[in-house]
GUTI-975753 format. One record per residue (C-alpha): x, y, z; residue number from 1. Coordinates in nm, 4 decimals. Example, Ala and Ser with C-alpha at 12.3 -4.5 7.8 and 13.67 -1.06 7.14 Angstrom:
residues 2
ATOM       xx       yy       zz seq
ATOM   1.2300  -0.4500   0.7800   1
ATOM   1.3670  -0.1060   0.7140   2
end
This chain:
residues 320
ATOM       xx       yy       zz seq
ATOM   9.6682 -15.1990   2.0753   1
ATOM   9.4104 -15.1804   1.8006   2
ATOM   9.1209 -14.9494   1.8667   3
ATOM   8.7794 -15.0954   1.9446   4
ATOM   8.5543 -15.0959   1.6363   5
ATOM   8.2713 -14.8497   1.6591   6
ATOM   7.9801 -14.7402   1.4483   7
ATOM   7.9864 -14.4079   1.2727   8
ATOM   7.8227 -14.2639   1.5805   9
ATOM   8.1402 -14.3435   1.7738  10
ATOM   7.9814 -14.5367   2.0626  11
ATOM   8.1888 -14.8327   2.1816  12
ATOM   7.8853 -15.0157   2.3254  13
ATOM   7.7032 -15.0215   1.9893  14
ATOM   7.7958 -15.3152   1.7605  15
ATOM   7.9952 -15.2079   1.4565  16
ATOM   7.9148 -15.2965   1.0974  17
ATOM   8.1911 -15.5579   1.1211  18
ATOM   8.0258 -15.7090   1.4286  19
ATOM   7.6977 -15.7331   1.2392  20
ATOM   7.8786 -15.9074   0.9523  21
ATOM   8.0327 -16.1674   1.1835  22
ATOM   7.7085 -16.2220   1.3740  23
ATOM   7.5076 -16.2495   1.0526  24
ATOM   7.7528 -16.5043   0.9097  25
ATOM   7.7307 -16.7357   1.2099  26
ATOM   7.3569 -16.6888   1.2637  27
ATOM   7.2760 -16.7639   0.9004  28
ATOM   7.4614 -17.0947   0.9101  29
ATOM   7.2970 -17.1972   1.2384  30
ATOM   6.9475 -17.1155   1.1158  31
ATOM   6.9922 -17.2873   0.7797  32
ATOM   7.1089 -17.6114   0.9394  33
ATOM   6.7940 -17.6240   1.1521  34
ATOM   6.5321 -17.5730   0.8825  35
ATOM   6.6728 -17.6751   0.5430  36
ATOM   6.4527 -17.9902   0.5202  37
ATOM   6.1428 -17.7694   0.5415  38
ATOM   6.2845 -17.5483   0.2659  39
ATOM   6.3374 -17.8507   0.0398  40
ATOM   5.9733 -17.9523   0.0790  41
ATOM   5.8626 -17.5917   0.0195  42
ATOM   6.0629 -17.5661  -0.3036  43
ATOM   5.9155 -17.8903  -0.4384  44
ATOM   5.5622 -17.7769  -0.3579  45
ATOM   5.6200 -17.4385  -0.5235  46
ATOM   5.7677 -17.5709  -0.8459  47
ATOM   5.5356 -17.8712  -0.8871  48
ATOM   5.8185 -18.1155  -0.9502  49
ATOM   5.7613 -18.4906  -0.9959  50
ATOM   5.7843 -18.5805  -0.6277  51
ATOM   5.5082 -18.3294  -0.5519  52
ATOM   5.2598 -18.5318  -0.7595  53
ATOM   5.0953 -18.8716  -0.7255  54
ATOM   5.1013 -19.1293  -1.0048  55
ATOM   4.7658 -19.0053  -1.1327  56
ATOM   4.8871 -18.6456  -1.1439  57
ATOM   4.7256 -18.5163  -0.8246  58
ATOM   4.9120 -18.2736  -0.5981  59
ATOM   5.0757 -18.4084  -0.2849  60
ATOM   5.0681 -18.2150   0.0390  61
ATOM   5.3779 -18.1251   0.2391  62
ATOM   5.3678 -18.4526   0.4337  63
ATOM   5.3333 -18.6567   0.1143  64
ATOM   5.6261 -18.4789  -0.0493  65
ATOM   5.8472 -18.5352   0.2561  66
ATOM   5.7578 -18.9047   0.2829  67
ATOM   5.8100 -18.9635  -0.0891  68
ATOM   6.1453 -18.7884  -0.0767  69
ATOM   6.2557 -18.9919   0.2250  70
ATOM   6.1581 -19.3156   0.0510  71
ATOM   6.3493 -19.2242  -0.2632  72
ATOM   6.6663 -19.0638  -0.1246  73
ATOM   6.6625 -19.1163   0.2513  74
ATOM   6.7322 -18.8399   0.5025  75
ATOM   7.0012 -18.6915   0.2791  76
ATOM   6.7281 -18.6039   0.0295  77
ATOM   6.5872 -18.3473   0.2727  78
ATOM   6.9263 -18.1756   0.2823  79
ATOM   6.9719 -18.1756  -0.0939  80
ATOM   7.1029 -17.8413  -0.2121  81
ATOM   7.2301 -17.7298   0.1291  82
ATOM   7.5936 -17.6858   0.0240  83
ATOM   7.5468 -17.3718  -0.1846  84
ATOM   7.3332 -17.1868   0.0701  85
ATOM   7.5509 -17.3105   0.3596  86
ATOM   7.8505 -17.1505   0.1927  87
ATOM   7.6537 -16.8427   0.0952  88
ATOM   7.3750 -16.8049   0.3535  89
ATOM   7.6128 -16.6893   0.6211  90
ATOM   7.7529 -16.4390   0.3725  91
ATOM   7.3983 -16.3365   0.2741  92
ATOM   7.3079 -16.2607   0.6348  93
ATOM   7.6439 -16.0956   0.6947  94
ATOM   7.5793 -15.8612   0.4012  95
ATOM   7.2147 -15.7996   0.4968  96
ATOM   7.2751 -15.7333   0.8664  97
ATOM   7.5836 -15.5192   0.8089  98
ATOM   7.4136 -15.3233   0.5267  99
ATOM   7.1116 -15.2587   0.7483 100
ATOM   7.3368 -15.1468   1.0348 101
ATOM   7.5475 -14.9287   0.8058 102
ATOM   7.2404 -14.7635   0.6560 103
ATOM   7.1043 -14.6957   1.0068 104
ATOM   7.4348 -14.5375   1.1057 105
ATOM   7.4252 -14.3209   0.7946 106
ATOM   7.0717 -14.1991   0.8668 107
ATOM   7.1559 -14.1451   1.2342 108
ATOM   7.4523 -13.9307   1.1368 109
ATOM   7.2765 -13.7303   0.8646 110
ATOM   6.9213 -13.7018   1.0003 111
ATOM   6.9600 -13.7492   1.3742 112
ATOM   6.8755 -14.0327   1.6114 113
ATOM   6.5011 -13.9612   1.6281 114
ATOM   6.4505 -13.9632   1.2509 115
ATOM   6.6676 -14.2721   1.2097 116
ATOM   6.4509 -14.4587   1.4617 117
ATOM   6.1248 -14.3877   1.2737 118
ATOM   5.9281 -14.6587   1.0921 119
ATOM   5.9939 -14.5155   0.7414 120
ATOM   6.3660 -14.5063   0.8137 121
ATOM   6.3562 -14.8641   0.9386 122
ATOM   6.1785 -14.9776   0.6239 123
ATOM   6.4258 -14.7860   0.4059 124
ATOM   6.7357 -14.9357   0.5696 125
ATOM   6.5823 -15.2836   0.5490 126
ATOM   6.5030 -15.2360   0.1793 127
ATOM   6.8629 -15.1286   0.1178 128
ATOM   6.9862 -15.4425   0.2948 129
ATOM   6.7587 -15.6536   0.0742 130
ATOM   6.8892 -15.4935  -0.2432 131
ATOM   7.2547 -15.5403  -0.1539 132
ATOM   7.2204 -15.8989  -0.0280 133
ATOM   7.0250 -16.0071  -0.3387 134
ATOM   7.3412 -16.0204  -0.5456 135
ATOM   7.4787 -16.2883  -0.3129 136
ATOM   7.1461 -16.4619  -0.2475 137
ATOM   7.0387 -16.4878  -0.6137 138
ATOM   7.3117 -16.7236  -0.7426 139
ATOM   7.3104 -16.9263  -0.4179 140
ATOM   6.9358 -16.9828  -0.4352 141
ATOM   6.9576 -17.0636  -0.8068 142
ATOM   7.1927 -17.3542  -0.7268 143
ATOM   6.9871 -17.4596  -0.4238 144
ATOM   6.6572 -17.4592  -0.6104 145
ATOM   6.7913 -17.6544  -0.9086 146
ATOM   6.9348 -17.9208  -0.6774 147
ATOM   6.6165 -17.9418  -0.4726 148
ATOM   6.3716 -17.9892  -0.7581 149
ATOM   6.5663 -18.1844  -1.0215 150
ATOM   6.5683 -18.5620  -0.9862 151
ATOM   6.8837 -18.6668  -1.1622 152
ATOM   7.0829 -18.9838  -1.0951 153
ATOM   7.3850 -18.8591  -1.2844 154
ATOM   7.6590 -18.6611  -1.1166 155
ATOM   7.5648 -18.3347  -1.2855 156
ATOM   7.3549 -18.2105  -0.9949 157
ATOM   7.4937 -18.4091  -0.7017 158
ATOM   7.6803 -18.1171  -0.5460 159
ATOM   7.6814 -17.7390  -0.5581 160
ATOM   8.0042 -17.7452  -0.7587 161
ATOM   7.8813 -17.9937  -1.0188 162
ATOM   7.5496 -17.8091  -1.0459 163
ATOM   7.7256 -17.4762  -1.0991 164
ATOM   7.9586 -17.6247  -1.3621 165
ATOM   7.6667 -17.7898  -1.5419 166
ATOM   7.4612 -17.4694  -1.5498 167
ATOM   7.7573 -17.2606  -1.6689 168
ATOM   7.8444 -17.5140  -1.9378 169
ATOM   7.4865 -17.5346  -2.0662 170
ATOM   7.3749 -17.1727  -2.0275 171
ATOM   7.6797 -16.9548  -1.9652 172
ATOM   7.7749 -16.7752  -1.6439 173
ATOM   7.5055 -16.5060  -1.6446 174
ATOM   7.2100 -16.7219  -1.7504 175
ATOM   7.3360 -17.0280  -1.5675 176
ATOM   7.4014 -16.8742  -1.2266 177
ATOM   7.2084 -16.5468  -1.2222 178
ATOM   6.8728 -16.6592  -1.3629 179
ATOM   6.6150 -16.5403  -1.1126 180
ATOM   6.8360 -16.2760  -0.9505 181
ATOM   6.6016 -16.0032  -1.0757 182
ATOM   6.3134 -16.1902  -0.9118 183
ATOM   6.5238 -16.2216  -0.5979 184
ATOM   6.5702 -15.8439  -0.5898 185
ATOM   6.1954 -15.7932  -0.6404 186
ATOM   6.1294 -16.0188  -0.3407 187
ATOM   6.4130 -15.9114  -0.1119 188
ATOM   6.3543 -15.5346  -0.1161 189
ATOM   6.0005 -15.5457   0.0302 190
ATOM   6.0732 -15.8561   0.2344 191
ATOM   6.3757 -15.7130   0.4141 192
ATOM   6.1989 -15.3805   0.4631 193
ATOM   5.9224 -15.5653   0.6493 194
ATOM   6.1670 -15.8034   0.8174 195
ATOM   6.3983 -15.5608   0.9953 196
ATOM   6.1222 -15.3114   1.0748 197
ATOM   5.9004 -15.5817   1.2277 198
ATOM   6.1866 -15.7162   1.4363 199
ATOM   6.2729 -15.3760   1.5803 200
ATOM   5.9119 -15.2833   1.6587 201
ATOM   5.8077 -15.6192   1.8063 202
ATOM   6.1219 -15.6433   2.0170 203
ATOM   6.0710 -15.2915   2.1560 204
ATOM   5.7014 -15.3604   2.2266 205
ATOM   5.7839 -15.6875   2.4053 206
ATOM   6.0481 -15.5250   2.6222 207
ATOM   5.8153 -15.2406   2.7181 208
ATOM   5.5382 -15.4891   2.8023 209
ATOM   5.7676 -15.7101   3.0081 210
ATOM   5.9369 -15.4256   3.1918 211
ATOM   5.6371 -15.1998   3.2514 212
ATOM   5.7476 -14.8390   3.2666 213
ATOM   6.1133 -14.9308   3.2966 214
ATOM   6.3576 -14.8461   3.0235 215
ATOM   6.3793 -15.1379   2.7818 216
ATOM   6.7587 -15.1284   2.8147 217
ATOM   6.7206 -15.2289   3.1802 218
ATOM   6.5314 -15.5492   3.0994 219
ATOM   6.6512 -15.8716   3.2658 220
ATOM   6.8445 -16.1162   3.0474 221
ATOM   6.5532 -16.3633   3.0355 222
ATOM   6.3122 -16.0924   2.9209 223
ATOM   6.5519 -15.9756   2.6513 224
ATOM   6.6019 -16.3322   2.5274 225
ATOM   6.2273 -16.3907   2.5110 226
ATOM   6.1718 -16.0636   2.3266 227
ATOM   6.4457 -16.1457   2.0746 228
ATOM   6.3060 -16.4925   2.0008 229
ATOM   5.9469 -16.3683   1.9677 230
ATOM   6.0465 -16.0674   1.7556 231
ATOM   6.2757 -16.2711   1.5301 232
ATOM   6.0178 -16.5431   1.4716 233
ATOM   5.7414 -16.2882   1.4137 234
ATOM   5.9532 -16.0929   1.1649 235
ATOM   6.0262 -16.4103   0.9703 236
ATOM   5.6622 -16.5183   0.9555 237
ATOM   5.5224 -16.1718   0.8773 238
ATOM   5.7586 -16.1132   0.5850 239
ATOM   5.6324 -16.4319   0.4187 240
ATOM   5.2675 -16.3407   0.4632 241
ATOM   5.3253 -16.0177   0.2707 242
ATOM   5.5646 -16.1352  -0.0011 243
ATOM   5.5050 -16.5069  -0.0551 244
ATOM   5.3754 -16.4871  -0.4174 245
ATOM   5.7036 -16.3194  -0.5112 246
ATOM   5.8919 -16.6130  -0.3643 247
ATOM   5.6851 -16.8618  -0.5639 248
ATOM   5.7640 -16.6831  -0.8896 249
ATOM   6.1312 -16.6579  -0.7921 250
ATOM   6.1520 -17.0326  -0.7261 251
ATOM   5.9789 -17.1146  -1.0544 252
ATOM   6.2079 -16.8863  -1.2537 253
ATOM   6.5185 -17.0314  -1.0891 254
ATOM   6.4053 -17.3936  -1.1315 255
ATOM   6.3229 -17.3477  -1.5008 256
ATOM   6.5720 -17.3290  -1.7884 257
ATOM   6.6773 -16.9746  -1.8842 258
ATOM   6.4332 -16.7883  -2.1151 259
ATOM   6.1343 -16.9890  -1.9863 260
ATOM   5.9926 -16.6692  -1.8370 261
ATOM   6.0651 -16.3097  -1.9302 262
ATOM   6.0283 -16.1890  -1.5718 263
ATOM   5.8300 -16.2021  -1.2482 264
ATOM   5.5017 -16.0831  -1.3998 265
ATOM   5.5271 -16.3207  -1.6955 266
ATOM   5.5945 -16.6127  -1.4618 267
ATOM   5.3047 -16.5185  -1.2341 268
ATOM   5.0591 -16.4801  -1.5235 269
ATOM   5.1582 -16.8084  -1.6908 270
ATOM   5.1456 -16.9940  -1.3605 271
ATOM   4.8008 -16.8582  -1.2701 272
ATOM   4.6586 -16.9277  -1.6172 273
ATOM   4.7848 -17.2862  -1.6084 274
ATOM   4.7264 -17.3794  -1.2424 275
ATOM   4.4935 -17.1208  -1.0916 276
ATOM   4.5573 -16.8284  -0.8531 277
ATOM   4.6248 -17.0513  -0.5518 278
ATOM   4.9486 -17.1607  -0.7171 279
ATOM   5.1010 -16.8352  -0.5880 280
ATOM   5.0410 -16.9530  -0.2310 281
ATOM   5.1464 -17.3151  -0.2738 282
ATOM   5.3812 -17.4183   0.0052 283
ATOM   5.2912 -17.1215   0.2275 284
ATOM   5.2223 -17.3528   0.5209 285
ATOM   5.5755 -17.4917   0.4999 286
ATOM   5.7212 -17.1432   0.4647 287
ATOM   5.5445 -17.0268   0.7822 288
ATOM   5.6361 -17.3438   0.9691 289
ATOM   5.9982 -17.2888   0.8688 290
ATOM   6.0033 -16.9132   0.9226 291
ATOM   5.9506 -16.8848   1.2978 292
ATOM   6.2265 -17.1210   1.4183 293
ATOM   6.4651 -17.0071   1.1449 294
ATOM   6.4477 -16.6374   1.2175 295
ATOM   6.4112 -16.6770   1.5916 296
ATOM   6.7379 -16.8734   1.5853 297
ATOM   6.9031 -16.6210   1.3543 298
ATOM   6.8353 -16.3207   1.5760 299
ATOM   6.9074 -16.5170   1.8960 300
ATOM   7.2397 -16.6297   1.7479 301
ATOM   7.3179 -16.2751   1.6355 302
ATOM   7.2607 -16.1368   1.9835 303
ATOM   7.4691 -16.4168   2.1372 304
ATOM   7.7587 -16.3429   1.9006 305
ATOM   7.7332 -15.9685   1.9694 306
ATOM   7.7497 -16.0405   2.3429 307
ATOM   8.0569 -16.2622   2.3004 308
ATOM   8.2309 -16.0035   2.0840 309
ATOM   8.1523 -15.7308   2.3373 310
ATOM   8.2836 -15.9393   2.6258 311
ATOM   8.6017 -16.0083   2.4306 312
ATOM   8.6515 -15.6308   2.4179 313
ATOM   8.5620 -15.5811   2.7821 314
ATOM   8.2259 -15.4158   2.7065 315
ATOM   7.9154 -15.4876   2.9158 316
ATOM   7.6091 -15.5167   2.6873 317
ATOM   7.3640 -15.5967   2.9649 318
ATOM   7.2451 -15.2384   2.9617 319
ATOM   7.2900 -15.1668   2.5939 320
end
C-alpha cells in the first residue's frame, strides 16, 4: 500500500503540498465559474474599451457596460474569455496554494513552528506563492483580457486557441502571450502576501471569537465553515483595496499591443496624464463585488476538498 502523503513536518493530519494542489485546482475552477461575468465588466471598465463608452464619448458605469454587452452579444458575452482562465485558473490556484504550503513547511522545518506562524513569515510565503503562480497566470490573463475587451466579429478572437494563435502569429510567442507578465508579477507578489496572511489571521480571529477560550481546533463544523467563508471573502476584498492600481495597469498593458507601454510605471503615468488619477481605481466597485464571493467560494471549496481527501485516507480532520 502506498504511504499517506505528508508535509515535510511528517504529520498525516496536515494536508500535503499535493493535497493543496488538488484543492486549489478544483476551487479555482468553481470560483471562476461563479464570478467571471463580473470580471468581464471589470476588464472593460479598466481598459476603457468601446462598450464602456456612450455614443458621445462619456464613460458608462458597471451596469451600463453589462447591459450594453448583453444587448450586443447576449449572455455569452459575459463569459467571453473564460476558456483560457478556466483551463489555467485551476492550475494557477494549484500552484499558488501548493507553493504557499510548501514555503510554510520549509520555514516550519528550518525556523520552527512559532516563527513560521508569525505575520512576516505568512507574508513571505504568500509573496513566494504570488511570484511562482505569476508565470502561469500571466499568459492566461493576457488571453482572457484580449478576448474580453476586443470587439471582433472575425474568428481571430472567438476562442482561447484562436486568440493565442493570432497573438503568436502577429507578435511572436514572448510578446504575444507574455505581454503583461512582468506587471502580473508586480501585482501578484504583494497581493498574495496580503491574501494568504489576511486569510490566516481572520480565520483564526473568527474561530477564537466563536469558540471563546476554547482551542480553535475544537470549533464546531458550522463555526469553522463560517470562519472560512468570512476569512476567504475578506482576504479577497482586502487584497484588492491595497493593490488595485497595479491590476489596472496590468489589464491595460495586456489589452494593448506589445510595446505600447515600457512597463507598469510608464503605463500608470500615461494613463493618469490622459485620463486623470481616478483611472487607476476604475472598476474597483466591480472588483470588490466580485472578490468576496469568489474567494469565499475558493477557500470553502479548498477546505471541502481537503476534508474529502482526508476521509479517503481514513483521517479525521474535525479536530485538525
